[in-house]
C-alpha positions in Angstrom: 48.5 -32.2 -152.1 49.8 -34.1 -148.8 48.2 -32.4 -145.9 50.8 -31.4 -143.3 50.4 -32.6 -140.0 52.0 -32.0 -136.3 53.3 -34.1 -134.3 53.5 -33.3 -130.9 55.9 -35.0 -128.3 55.4 -33.7 -124.4 58.4 -35.2 -122.9 59.7 -36.0 -119.0 61.9 -38.7 -118.3 61.7 -40.6 -121.7 65.3 -42.1 -122.9 64.7 -45.3 -122.1 61.8 -45.3 -124.7 61.9 -41.7 -126.8 64.1 -43.7 -129.8 61.6 -46.0 -130.7 58.8 -42.9 -130.3 60.9 -40.8 -132.9 62.1 -43.8 -135.3 58.4 -44.8 -135.7 57.3 -41.0 -136.5 60.0 -41.0 -139.0 59.0 -44.6 -140.4 55.7 -42.9 -141.7 54.1 -43.7 -144.7 52.8 -40.1 -144.9 56.2 -37.7 -145.0 54.4 -34.2 -144.6 54.9 -34.0 -141.0 56.4 -31.5 -138.5 57.8 -33.4 -135.4 57.8 -31.4 -132.2 59.6 -32.3 -129.0 59.0 -30.6 -126.2 61.3 -31.3 -122.9 59.6 -30.3 -119.7 62.7 -30.8 -117.5 63.8 -34.2 -117.4 67.0 -35.4 -115.7 68.3 -38.3 -117.7 69.2 -38.3 -121.7 66.0 -37.2 -123.2 67.0 -33.6 -123.9 70.3 -35.3 -125.4 68.7 -37.7 -128.0 66.3 -34.6 -128.8 69.5 -33.1 -130.1 70.5 -36.3 -132.0 67.0 -36.3 -133.9 67.6 -32.7 -134.8 70.3 -32.6 -136.2 68.9 -36.0 -138.4 66.3 -34.4 -139.8 65.2 -31.0 -140.4 61.3 -31.7 -139.8 62.2 -31.8 -136.3 61.9 -29.2 -133.7 63.1 -29.1 -129.9 62.3 -26.9 -127.2 63.3 -27.3 -123.4 61.3 -25.6 -121.2 62.9 -23.1 -118.6 60.3 -24.7 -116.0 58.1 -27.7 -115.6 54.7 -27.1 -117.7 52.9 -30.5 -116.3 49.4 -31.1 -117.9 50.2 -27.5 -120.1 53.6 -28.7 -122.0 50.7 -30.4 -124.0 48.3 -27.4 -124.7 52.0 -25.8 -125.3 52.5 -27.8 -128.3 49.4 -27.2 -129.8 50.0 -23.2 -130.0 53.1 -24.3 -131.0 52.0 -25.7 -134.4 50.7 -24.4 -137.2 49.3 -26.8 -139.4 45.4 -27.8 -139.5 45.8 -31.0 -138.2 47.7 -32.2 -135.1 48.7 -35.5 -132.7 50.1 -36.2 -129.9 53.0 -39.0 -129.2 53.7 -39.4 -125.4 57.1 -40.6 -125.4 56.7 -44.6 -124.6 54.2 -44.5 -127.1 55.0 -45.7 -131.1 53.0 -45.8 -133.9 52.5 -48.0 -137.1 53.8 -46.9 -140.5 50.3 -46.3 -141.9 49.3 -44.4 -138.5 49.3 -40.6 -140.4 48.0 -41.8 -143.6 45.1 -44.3 -143.0 43.8 -41.2 -140.3 44.4 -38.2 -142.5 42.8 -39.5 -145.1 39.4 -40.4 -143.3 39.5 -36.5 -142.2 40.0 -35.7 -146.0 37.1 -37.6 -146.5 34.6 -37.3 -144.3 34.7 -33.2 -142.6 31.9 -34.1 -140.2 34.8 -35.6 -138.1 36.8 -33.8 -135.5 39.4 -36.6 -135.1 40.5 -40.3 -136.0 42.5 -43.0 -134.0 43.0 -46.7 -134.4 42.8 -49.4 -132.5 45.3 -49.5 -129.7 47.6 -52.0 -128.0 48.6 -51.5 -124.7 52.0 -53.5 -123.1 51.8 -54.5 -119.3 55.5 -54.3 -117.7 55.6 -58.0 -118.0 55.6 -57.8 -121.6 51.9 -59.1 -121.7 49.3 -57.3 -124.1 45.7 -56.4 -124.4 43.9 -53.8 -126.7 42.5 -50.7 -125.4 39.0 -50.4 -124.2 38.6 -46.5 -125.4 39.0 -47.0 -129.1 35.8 -46.7 -130.1 33.7 -44.8 -132.8 31.4 -42.1 -131.6 29.5 -40.4 -134.7 26.0 -40.2 -133.6 24.4 -37.3 -134.9 22.9 -35.8 -131.5 25.5 -34.3 -129.5 24.3 -35.7 -126.3 24.2 -39.1 -127.5 28.0 -38.7 -128.3 28.7 -37.6 -124.9 26.9 -40.2 -123.3 28.4 -42.5 -125.3 31.9 -41.6 -124.0 31.2 -40.6 -120.4 29.3 -44.1 -120.1 33.1 -45.8 -121.0 35.9 -43.4 -121.2 38.3 -45.8 -120.0 42.1 -45.4 -121.0 40.9 -42.2 -123.5 43.7 -43.2 -125.9 41.4 -40.9 -128.1 43.6 -38.1 -127.5 46.3 -39.3 -129.1 44.4 -39.9 -132.6 44.6 -36.8 -135.2 42.6 -34.3 -134.7 41.8 -30.9 -136.5 43.8 -28.9 -134.4 41.2 -25.7 -134.4 39.1 -28.2 -132.1 41.9 -28.5 -129.2 42.1 -25.0 -129.2 38.9 -24.2 -128.8 38.5 -27.7 -126.0 41.8 -27.6 -124.0 40.8 -27.1 -120.0 43.0 -23.3 -119.3 43.4 -24.9 -115.6 45.0 -27.9 -114.3 43.3 -30.5 -112.5 42.7 -34.5 -112.4 41.4 -36.0 -115.8 41.7 -33.0 -117.5 42.5 -34.8 -120.4 39.0 -36.6 -119.9 37.3 -33.3 -120.1 39.2 -32.4 -123.3 38.0 -35.4 -125.0 34.3 -34.7 -124.3 34.6 -31.2 -125.4 35.8 -31.9 -128.1 32.8 -34.5 -128.6 30.6 -31.4 -128.4 32.4 -30.3 -132.3 31.8 -33.3 -134.2 32.1 -37.0 -134.6 35.3 -39.2 -133.8 36.4 -42.0 -136.1 38.6 -45.5 -134.7 40.0 -47.1 -137.2 39.5 -51.5 -137.4 43.3 -51.8 -137.7 46.1 -51.4 -134.4 48.1 -48.7 -135.4 48.8 -47.7 -131.8 51.1 -48.7 -129.1 51.5 -47.5 -125.8 53.0 -48.6 -122.4 50.5 -49.3 -119.6 50.8 -46.8 -116.5 50.8 -48.5 -113.5 47.6 -48.2 -111.6 48.8 -46.5 -108.3 50.9 -43.8 -110.8 47.3 -42.4 -111.2 47.0 -42.0 -107.5 50.0 -40.0 -107.3 48.6 -37.9 -109.4 45.5 -37.3 -108.4 47.4 -35.9 -105.0 49.2 -33.5 -106.9 46.6 -32.1 -109.1 44.1 -31.9 -105.3 44.6 -31.1 -102.1 40.8 -30.7 -101.3 39.8 -33.9 -99.6 36.3 -34.2 -101.9 38.1 -34.0 -104.9 40.4 -36.5 -104.2 37.8 -38.5 -102.9 35.5 -38.8 -106.1 38.6 -38.3 -108.8 36.7 -37.2 -111.8 34.6 -34.9 -109.6 36.3 -31.3 -110.6 36.2 -32.4 -114.1 32.6 -32.8 -114.1 31.7 -29.2 -112.2 34.4 -27.9 -115.1 32.5 -29.5 -118.1 29.1 -28.5 -116.3 30.4 -24.8 -116.4 31.3 -24.9 -120.4 29.7 -22.9 -122.9 29.7 -25.8 -125.2 28.4 -28.7 -122.9 25.0 -29.5 -122.9 23.4 -29.9 -119.5 20.5 -32.2 -119.4 19.2 -34.8 -117.9 21.0 -37.9 -119.5 24.1 -35.8 -119.4 24.0 -35.1 -116.4 23.3 -39.2 -114.9 26.2 -39.8 -117.3 28.6 -38.0 -114.9 27.2 -38.8 -111.8 27.5 -42.5 -113.0 30.8 -41.8 -113.9 31.6 -40.3 -110.2 30.5 -43.5 -108.3 32.3 -45.4 -110.7 35.5 -43.6 -110.4 35.4 -43.4 -106.6 34.5 -47.5 -106.1 38.0 -48.0 -108.1 39.7 -45.4 -105.8 38.5 -47.1 -102.8 39.6 -50.3 -104.6 43.2 -49.1 -105.5 43.9 -47.8 -102.2 
């Protein structure tokens, strides 16, 4: 029997690309899925499109949030799901038709995996494309080795959009809002097991303009030190978490990441 997977889509003003995203789910060769669309107070036609698709397919559930949840819209979708497997899909991204089939097959065959994603292609505003740097397998047996591998090269963090064992996300999702919470989430999930990246390119994403991250950082933190070092708060969060191993290698990996992101912040400004 095909395992059921929930795809959660956190939406905000995605009217331009939403149909492409949903259509890519409806075209999946793995058909035993639930799709939850959570509109976080959009001002465009996102909600009207959601209503159109709910009428089209009974596997689709739609929710319109009464107040803006920001990052917590992601967690809302995980809590709302009731399946063993879960993945997010952004409203401006889309998947190849075999994405769910291939990733679920890997997870079913290897119980040591906590998630599986694929190579990911990004598209710039000018139409040019490039492969994600952050799409690679992390399958070391040692927890510290996995964390150092990730923290040394988190890059675009496309691994967050792989298929996960849902309980792992519930155990790891940050209970507060801060910049780079998605990196913290990915790091913590690696404390529970391995992540595999398939060699096929089955995920397609639009590249977020660099200036948008600076705007989000300003919104996420008021304290000047957390703005000057964009992943400092995230680092403190990890070091306080009971599952995160504190040793020379993990601390050094965090220090190097902080200075690297500091340099990028200054360059972008």
